[in-house]
C-alpha positions in Angstrom: -25.9 -7.8 -4.8 -22.8 -5.6 -4.5 -20.5 -6.3 -1.6 -20.9 -2.7 -0.3 -24.7 -3.2 0.0 -24.2 -6.5 1.7 -21.9 -5.0 4.2 -24.4 -2.2 4.9 -27.1 -4.7 5.5 -25.0 -6.7 7.9 -24.1 -3.5 9.7 -27.8 -2.4 9.9 -28.8 -5.8 11.3 -26.0 -5.6 13.9 -27.2 -2.1 14.9 -30.7 -3.3 15.4 -29.3 -6.2 17.5 -27.5 -3.6 19.6 -30.8 -1.9 20.4 -32.7 -5.1 21.1 -29.9 -6.6 23.2 -29.7 -3.5 25.4 -33.5 -3.4 25.8 -33.7 -7.1 26.7 -31.1 -6.7 29.4 -32.9 -3.8 30.9 -36.2 -5.6 30.8 -34.7 -8.6 32.6 -33.7 -6.2 35.4 -37.1 -4.5 35.4 -35.4 -1.3 34.3 -33.1 -1.2 37.3 -29.5 -0.7 36.0 -28.1 -1.6 39.4 -29.3 -5.2 39.0 -27.3 -5.7 35.8 -23.9 -7.3 35.9 -22.6 -4.8 33.3 -23.6 -1.4 32.0 -26.5 -1.5 29.5 -24.4 -0.5 26.5 -22.2 -3.6 27.1 -25.1 -5.9 26.3 -25.7 -4.0 23.1 -22.1 -4.1 22.0 -22.0 -7.8 22.8 -24.8 -8.5 20.4 -23.3 -6.1 17.8 -19.9 -7.9 17.9 -21.3 -11.4 17.9 -23.6 -10.6 15.0 -21.2 -8.6 12.8 -17.9 -10.3 13.2 -18.9 -13.8 12.0 -20.8 -12.3 9.0 -17.9 -10.0 8.0 -15.5 -12.9 8.5 -17.6 -15.1 6.2 -17.6 -12.3 3.5 -13.8 -11.9 3.7 -13.1 -15.6 3.5 -15.6 -16.1 0.7 -14.1 -13.2 -1.4 -10.7 -14.7 -1.0 -11.6 -18.4 -1.6 -14.2 -17.9 -4.4 -11.7 -16.8 -7.2 -9.5 -19.8 -6.3 -12.3 -22.3 -6.5 -13.7 -20.8 -9.7 -10.4 -20.7 -11.4 -9.7 -24.3 -10.5 -13.1 -25.4 -11.9 -12.8 -23.3 -15.1 -9.2 -24.5 -15.6 -10.5 -28.0 -16.1 -12.7 -26.8 -19.0 -9.7 -25.4 -21.0 -8.6 -28.0 -23.6 -5.0 -28.7 -24.1 -5.2 -27.3 -27.7 -5.8 -23.8 -26.3 -2.5 -23.8 -24.5 -0.2 -22.9 -27.3 3.6 -23.3 -27.3 5.3 -20.7 -25.1 2.1 -20.2 -23.2 0.6 -21.8 -20.1 -2.8 -22.3 -18.3 -2.4 -19.0 -16.4 -2.1 -17.0 -19.6 -5.2 -18.7 -21.0 -7.1 -18.0 -17.7 -6.1 -14.4 -18.0 -7.8 -14.3 -21.3 -10.9 -16.0 -19.9 -11.2 -13.5 -17.0 -10.6 -10.6 -19.4 -13.4 -11.9 -21.7 -15.7 -12.4 -18.8 -15.2 -8.9 -17.5 -15.7 -7.6 -21.1 -19.0 -9.4 -21.3 -20.1 -8.0 -17.9 -19.1 -4.4 -19.0 -20.7 -4.8 -22.4 -24.0 -6.0 -20.8 -23.9 -3.1 -18.3 -23.3 -0.6 -21.1 -26.1 -2.1 -23.2 -23.8 -3.1 -26.1 -25.1 -6.6 -25.9 -28.0 -8.3 -24.2 -27.7 -10.8 -21.3 -29.1 -13.6 -23.5 -26.4 -13.0 -26.1 -23.7 -12.9 -23.5 -24.9 -16.2 -22.1 -25.5 -17.9 -25.5 -23.1 -20.7 -25.9 -23.7 -20.8 -29.6 -23.0 -17.1 -30.2 -21.0 -16.2 -33.3 -17.4 -15.8 -32.2 -16.4 -13.2 -34.8 -19.5 -11.1 -34.1 -19.0 -11.4 -30.3 -15.3 -10.2 -30.7 -16.4 -7.3 -32.8 -19.1 -6.2 -30.3 -16.8 -6.4 -27.3 -14.1 -4.3 -29.2 -16.7 -1.8 -30.2 -17.8 -1.6 -26.6 -14.2 -0.6 -25.7 -13.3 -3.9 -24.0 -9.8 -5.3 -24.1 -9.8 -8.7 -25.8 -7.5 -10.7 -28.0 -7.7 -10.6 -31.8 -10.4 -13.3 -32.0 -12.1 -15.1 -29.1 -12.1 -18.8 -29.6 -15.0 -21.0 -28.8 -13.4 -22.7 -25.7 -12.4 -19.3 -24.3 -16.0 -17.9 -24.8 -17.5 -21.0 -23.1 -15.1 -20.7 -20.2 -15.8 -17.0 -19.8 -19.6 -17.6 -19.8 -19.1 -20.4 -17.2 -16.9 -18.0 -15.2 -19.6 -15.3 -15.2 -22.3 -17.9 -14.2 -20.2 -19.3 -11.3 -19.2 -15.8 -10.1 -22.9 -14.7 -10.1 -24.0 -17.9 -8.3 -21.2 -17.5 -5.7 -22.2 -13.9 -5.0 -25.8 -15.0 -4.5 -24.8 -17.8 -2.1 -22.5 -15.4 -0.2 -25.3 -12.9 0.2 -27.7 -15.5 1.5 -25.2 -17.1 3.9 -24.0 -13.8 5.3 -27.5 -12.5 6.0 -28.4 -15.9 7.6 -25.3 -15.8 9.8 -25.8 -12.3 11.0 -29.5 -12.9 11.7 -28.8 -16.2 13.5 -25.9 -14.8 15.5 -27.8 -11.7 16.5 -30.8 -13.9 17.6 -28.5 -16.1 19.8 -26.7 -13.1 21.2 -30.0 -11.3 22.1 -31.2 -14.4 23.9 -28.1 -14.3 26.1 -28.8 -10.8 27.2 -30.2 -11.1 30.8 -29.2 -9.3 34.0 -26.7 -12.0 35.1 -24.9 -12.3 31.8 -21.3 -11.0 32.0 -21.5 -8.8 28.9 -18.6 -6.6 29.9 -16.2 -9.6 30.0 -17.5 -10.7 26.6 -17.0 -7.3 25.0 -13.5 -6.9 26.5 -12.4 -10.2 25.2 -13.7 -9.2 21.8 -11.9 -5.9 21.9 -8.7 -7.8 22.9 -9.1 -10.1 19.9 -9.6 -7.1 17.7 -6.4 -5.5 19.0 -4.5 -8.7 18.4 -5.8 -8.8 14.9 -4.8 -5.2 14.3 -1.3 -5.9 15.6 -1.1 -8.9 13.3 -2.0 -6.9 10.2 1.6 -5.7 9.6 3.0 -9.3 9.9 0.3 -10.8 7.7 0.7 -8.0 5.1 4.4 -8.7 4.9 3.8 -12.4 4.6 1.2 -11.8 1.9 3.5 -9.4 -0.1 6.4 -11.9 0.0 4.2 -14.9 -1.0 2.7 -12.9 -3.9 6.1 -12.0 -5.1 7.5 -15.6 -4.6 4.6 -17.3 -6.5 4.7 -15.0 -9.4 8.5 -15.1 -9.6 8.3 -18.9 -9.7 5.8 -18.6 -12.5 8.1 -16.2 -14.4 11.1 -18.6 -14.1 8.9 -21.3 -15.5 8.6 -19.2 -18.7 12.1 -17.6 -18.7 15.4 -19.1 -17.6 16.6 -17.9 -14.2 20.2 -18.1 -15.3 19.6 -15.6 -18.1 17.7 -13.3 -15.8 20.7 -13.0 -13.4 23.6 -13.1 -15.9 22.5 -11.3 -19.1 24.0 -7.8 -19.6 21.1 -6.6 -21.8 17.5 -5.5 -21.0 15.4 -5.7 -24.1 11.8 -6.9 -23.6 9.9 -7.8 -26.7 6.1 -7.6 -26.8 5.8 -9.8 -29.9 4.3 -13.2 -29.3 4.8 -14.5 -25.8 8.1 -12.9 -25.2 10.3 -15.6 -26.7 12.7 -13.0 -28.1 13.0 -10.9 -25.0 16.4 -10.3 -23.3 15.5 -9.8 -19.6 18.8 -9.4 -17.8 18.6 -7.6 -14.4 22.3 -6.5 -14.2 21.9 -3.2 -16.1 18.9 -2.3 -13.9 20.8 -3.2 -10.7 23.7 -1.2 -11.9 21.6 1.9 -12.6 19.8 1.5 -9.2 23.1 1.3 -7.2 24.8 4.0 -9.3 22.0 6.6 -8.8 21.7 5.6 -5.1 25.4 6.1 -4.7 25.3 9.6 -6.2 22.3 10.4 -4.0 24.2 9.3 -0.9 27.2 11.4 -2.0 24.9 14.4 -1.9 22.7 13.6 1.1 25.2 12.1 3.6 27.8 15.0 3.9 25.1 17.7 3.7 22.8 15.9 6.1 25.5 15.0 8.6 27.0 18.5 8.6 23.6 20.0 9.1 23.0 17.7 12.0 26.3 18.6 13.6 25.6 22.3 13.2 22.0 22.1 14.6 23.0 19.9 17.6 26.3 21.5 18.5 26.6 25.0 17.2 23.2 26.5 16.5 21.4 28.6 19.2 18.0 27.4 20.3 16.4 30.2 18.2 18.3 29.2 15.1 17.6 25.5 15.7 13.9 26.2 16.2 13.7 27.8 12.8 16.3 25.8 10.7 15.2 22.3 11.8 11.6 22.6 10.7 12.6 24.4 7.5 15.0 21.5 6.7 12.4 18.9 7.4 10.0 20.5 5.0 12.0 18.8 2.3 10.8 15.5 3.7 7.1 16.5 3.0 7.6 17.4 -0.6 6.1 14.8 -3.0 8.6 12.8 -5.0 6.9 13.8 -8.2 7.8 17.4 -7.4 11.4 16.4 -6.9 11.2 14.7 -10.3 9.9 17.9 -11.9 12.7 19.9 -10.2 15.2 17.4 -11.6 13.8 17.6 -15.1 13.3 21.4 -15.3 16.1 22.8 -13.1 18.9 20.3 -12.3 19.0 18.8 -15.8 19.3 22.1 -17.7 21.8 23.4 -15.2 24.0 20.4 -15.7 23.6 20.5 -19.5 24.8 24.2 -19.5 28.0 23.1 -17.8 28.6 19.5 -19.1 26.7 19.6 -22.3 27.8 20.2 -25.9 28.4 23.9 -25.3 30.4 23.1 -22.2 32.6 20.1 -21.6 30.7 17.9 -24.0 30.1 15.1 -21.6 26.3 15.3 -21.4 23.9 15.0 -24.3 20.6 15.5 -22.6 19.0 16.7 -19.3 18.2 13.1 -18.1 21.1 11.4 -16.6 22.4 9.5 -13.5 23.7 12.8 -12.1 20.4 14.6 -12.5 18.4 11.9 -10.7 21.1 11.4 -8.1 21.3 15.1 -7.1 17.5 15.4 -6.8 17.3 12.2 -4.8 20.1 13.3 -2.6 18.3 16.6 -1.8 15.2 14.5 -0.9 17.3 12.4 1.5 18.9 15.3 3.3 16.2 15.7 6.0 16.2 11.9 6.4 19.9 11.8 7.2 20.0 15.0 9.2 17.0 14.2 11.4 18.2 10.7 12.3 21.8 11.9 12.8 20.6 14.9 14.9 18.7 12.7 17.2 21.6 10.3 17.6 24.1 13.1 18.3 21.8 14.6 20.9 21.6 11.2 22.6 25.3 11.4 23.5 25.4 12.5 27.2 26.5 16.0 28.0 28.9 14.6 30.6 31.1 13.3 27.7 31.2 16.8 26.2 32.0 18.3 29.6 34.8 15.8 30.2 36.4 16.5 26.9 36.2 20.2 27.6 37.7 19.6 31.0 40.7 17.9 29.4 41.4 21.0 27.3 39.8 19.9 24.0 38.2 22.5 21.8 34.6 22.2 20.6 35.7 21.0 17.1 38.1 18.4 18.7 35.3 17.3 21.0 33.0 16.8 18.0 35.6 14.9 16.0 37.1 12.8 18.7 34.3 12.2 21.2 30.8 12.9 19.9 31.0 11.5 16.3 32.8 8.3 17.4 30.2 7.7 20.1 27.3 8.4 17.6 29.0 6.6 14.6 27.0 3.3 14.8 23.7 5.2 14.8 24.9 7.5 12.0 25.9 4.4 9.9 22.5 2.9 10.5 20.9 6.2 9.4 23.0 6.1 6.2 22.0 2.5 5.4 18.3 3.3 6.0 18.7 6.3 3.6 20.3 4.0 1.1 17.2 1.7 1.3 15.0 4.7 0.7 17.1 5.7 -2.3 17.0 2.2 -3.8 13.2 2.1 -3.6 12.6 5.5 -5.2 10.7 5.6 -8.5 9.3 8.9 -9.7 12.6 10.9 -9.5 14.3 8.2 -11.5 11.5 8.1 -14.2 11.6 11.8 -14.7 15.3 12.6 -14.1 17.3 9.6 -15.2 15.5 8.4 -18.3 14.6 4.8 -19.3 17.8 3.5 -20.8 19.0 0.2 -19.3 22.8 0.2 -19.8 26.0 -0.6 -18.1 28.2 2.6 -18.1 30.4 4.5 -15.7 29.5 7.9 -17.2 27.3 9.6 -14.7 26.1 12.0 -17.4 24.3 9.3 -19.4 20.7 8.3 -19.1 20.1 5.1 -17.1 17.2 3.5 -15.3 16.5 1.5 -12.2 14.7 -1.6 -11.0 11.7 0.3 -9.7 11.3 2.3 -12.9 11.2 -0.9 -14.9 8.7 -2.5 -12.6 6.3 0.4 -13.3 6.9 0.3 -17.1 6.5 -3.5 -17.3 3.2 -3.5 -15.4 1.9 -0.6 -17.5 3.0 -2.0 -20.9 0.7 -3.4 -23.6 1.5 -7.1 -22.9 -0.7 -9.7 -21.2 -0.4 -9.4 -17.4 0.6 -13.1 -17.2 3.2 -12.8 -20.0 7.0 -12.9 -19.2 7.3 -9.2 -19.8 4.7 -8.5 -17.1 5.7 -11.3 -14.7 9.3 -10.1 -14.8 8.1 -7.2 -12.6 7.6 -9.6 -9.7 11.1 -11.0 -10.1 12.5 -7.5 -10.1 10.3 -6.7 -7.1 11.5 -9.6 -5.0 15.1 -8.8 -5.9 14.7 -5.3 -4.8 12.9 -6.5 -1.7 15.8 -8.7 -0.7 18.3 -5.9 -1.4 16.5 -3.3 0.8 15.7 -6.0 3.4 19.4 -6.8 3.6 20.3 -3.1 4.1 17.7 -2.7 6.8 18.8 -5.8 8.6 22.5 -4.6 8.4 21.5 -1.2 9.7 19.7 -2.7 12.7 22.6 -5.0 13.4 25.1 -2.2 13.4 23.0 0.0 15.6 22.3 -2.8 18.1 25.8 -4.2 18.2 27.8 -1.0 18.5 25.5 1.5 20.1 26.5 2.8 23.5 24.2 2.5 26.4 24.1 5.7 28.4 22.4 6.3 31.7 
């Protein structure tokens, strides 16, 4: 049974429990609501929560644990002869899962029968041809051990789904029955519901923390697996990025330094554009603009923040690139050979970051007390002198924090880089050459034609955790600067 249908069944049983719980509570009070400890709806919600939460919890835990248990069992079926040199068990298991999914899809499409898909003595060559004809992604030829493991994988997955369905329905029925029996006029249903809501709120507040932990752990585990296939010293020291999709990636040169250089170079160009323009716009809007002008200009400026990054990429490709080529190309200064370059992506990214810098800086400048401005004016300073010598120094920690946060945003950008900077991984100081970044290569490596568990795909996780640590460091530095040097005004 599909998980969606199972969830709907659990939900329906819980709703029925809500109705019966409410009616039982009213019946115990002879229909007199005044004799109930809580409002009638609380008794219904108590049954609903006690029935649905354990069942949904079982489904979630089962869906998380089942693949781990099945993979451990299937892994013991793989003979050592199937793990070739330069490969590992995870690569073989990826082929097993791909074959099992191919069998499921082929059976659903009617390309093969269920008996043929489950036949342990099926012809390997014929099975491979049938799966390929059905449009399934498989290796050149499925080996006998891989086919047997895939068939066992299908059987265990089907059995696990059936057991999950039976247990989930049994749990929701049992919990609903117990909760309904508790519904009498003296039962403190309101207290029970409020405790359940409190637990729900705590769980919701924990989602961000648990999600962050899950992201970090997924990156760490896959990064460790990558470094078991590829030397870490080469990854952090090689000056060349040249992945090879032949074999298992033994001839690949996967050095991160060219990608880091492109990331930092493009981000630097973007900040050169965004910081002066954004800061000057913030100073004008907060100190010089009239309320009418500010009410019009600030929303218009912040519209830039709502434009999708793919649109900025198109703008870079179709407008900024040709404009730069007309000036710095072969017909101009001869420095630029094509529209895709560091400068193209940097300018587009800088335009995207302008509202980010200006909004944060504007809020920080407006937080400086008016008394400091009045004191400066009282000492004879002009408005420009007050801005330079009083307001900006007082707001500087917050402005620096805003710039660092903008830098983190620039480092993590992908689409503008893909469309505006090209895909060349190189170390160069020429801003008019095409380069690429860490994020762009993460996308290309995970959408390539290699196995997901191959070095060329696993390297994306190593790139991801490197980028994560870089942006995390900038965010921590920004928060440290803001908290350490910000002024507390009353």
